[in-house]
C-alpha positions in Angstrom: -19.2 3.8 -1.6 -15.9 5.7 -1.8 -12.6 3.9 -1.6 -9.3 5.0 -0.1 -6.4 3.0 -1.5 -2.9 3.3 0.0 0.2 2.4 -2.1 3.8 2.8 -0.8 5.8 4.7 -3.4 9.3 6.1 -4.0 8.1 9.3 -5.7 4.3 9.3 -5.8 4.2 7.2 -9.0 6.8 4.4 -8.6 5.8 1.6 -6.2 8.3 1.0 -3.5 9.5 -2.6 -3.0 9.6 -2.2 0.8 6.3 -1.1 2.4 7.7 0.3 5.7 10.7 2.0 4.1 8.7 3.7 1.3 9.5 7.4 1.2 5.8 8.2 0.5 2.4 6.7 0.8 0.2 7.6 -2.1 -3.4 7.8 -1.2 -5.9 7.5 -4.0 -9.6 8.1 -3.4 -12.1 6.5 -5.8 -15.8 7.3 -6.1 -18.6 4.8 -6.3 -17.9 4.3 -10.0 -14.1 3.7 -9.4 -13.2 7.1 -10.8 -10.2 8.8 -9.3 -11.4 11.7 -7.0 -8.0 12.7 -5.6 -4.4 11.6 -5.1 -2.2 12.7 -2.3 1.4 11.8 -1.5 2.1 11.7 2.2 5.7 11.5 3.4 6.6 8.5 5.5 7.6 10.0 8.8 7.9 6.7 10.7 10.9 5.6 12.8 12.4 4.2 9.5 13.0 7.9 8.5 14.0 9.3 11.9 10.5 10.1 13.0 8.3 8.0 15.4 5.9 5.1 15.2 5.4 2.4 12.7 4.1 3.0 9.2 1.1 0.6 9.8 0.0 2.5 12.8 0.0 5.9 11.0 -1.8 4.4 7.9 -4.5 2.9 10.1 -5.4 6.4 11.3 -6.2 7.3 7.7 -9.0 4.6 7.5 -7.9 3.0 4.2 -10.2 0.7 2.3 -7.3 -1.3 0.9 -3.6 -1.4 0.4 -1.7 -2.3 -2.8 1.9 -3.5 -2.2 4.6 -5.8 -3.6 4.7 -7.4 -0.1 5.0 -6.4 3.5 6.2 -7.9 6.8 4.0 -10.3 8.7 3.3 -7.8 11.6 2.0 -5.1 9.3 -0.1 -7.6 7.3 -1.6 -9.0 10.5 -2.4 -5.4 11.8 -4.4 -4.6 8.6 -6.1 -7.9 8.5 -7.3 -7.6 12.1 -9.2 -4.4 11.3 -10.6 -5.7 8.0 -8.3 -3.8 5.6 -7.4 -6.1 2.7 -3.8 -6.0 1.3 -3.4 -6.7 -2.3 -0.2 -7.8 -4.1 0.9 -6.3 -7.4 3.8 -6.8 -9.7 3.3 -3.5 -11.5 5.9 -0.8 -10.9 3.6 2.2 -11.1 0.6 3.4 -9.3 -1.7 3.8 -12.3 -1.1 0.3 -13.5 -1.7 -1.2 -10.0 -4.9 0.8 -9.7 -6.2 -0.5 -13.0 -5.4 -4.0 -11.9 -7.2 -3.4 -8.6 -10.3 -1.9 -10.3 -10.5 -4.8 -12.7 -10.3 -7.4 -9.9 -6.9 -8.7 -11.1 -5.0 -8.4 -7.9 -4.7 -11.3 -5.4 -4.9 -10.7 -1.7 -1.6 -11.0 0.1 -1.8 -14.0 2.3 1.5 -14.0 4.2 4.1 -11.5 5.2 7.6 -11.5 3.9 10.8 -10.8 5.9 13.0 -10.3 2.8 14.4 -6.9 2.1 13.8 -7.0 -1.6 10.2 -8.0 -2.0 9.9 -7.8 -5.7 12.8 -10.1 -6.3 11.4 -12.6 -3.8 7.9 -12.7 -5.3 8.7 -12.9 -9.1 
């Protein structure tokens, strides 16, 4: 079964510390064997960047299989959990490292949202 993994990034490769304020969402599709099929960087056009809507609402329209983040707020986490999309926490700073951790089953599910502005510092 194909997987669609969403990772908030600064530049398509560096993971953003703040889910909702990430300039991009990197979407990686994996095939049944966990091989990368495609990578796409979608700009965050939510209300955080002068657009409209919340990042979580936009991402839910993409039907992700999972998210990989440093952390995220409780509202977004609850929204993904309610529709069965697991959110995993990483301490890696780049997309490829986080994907390797994900594919090797080394990431823990995020169990509670965070209201701090600097998620990486809070969760070290």
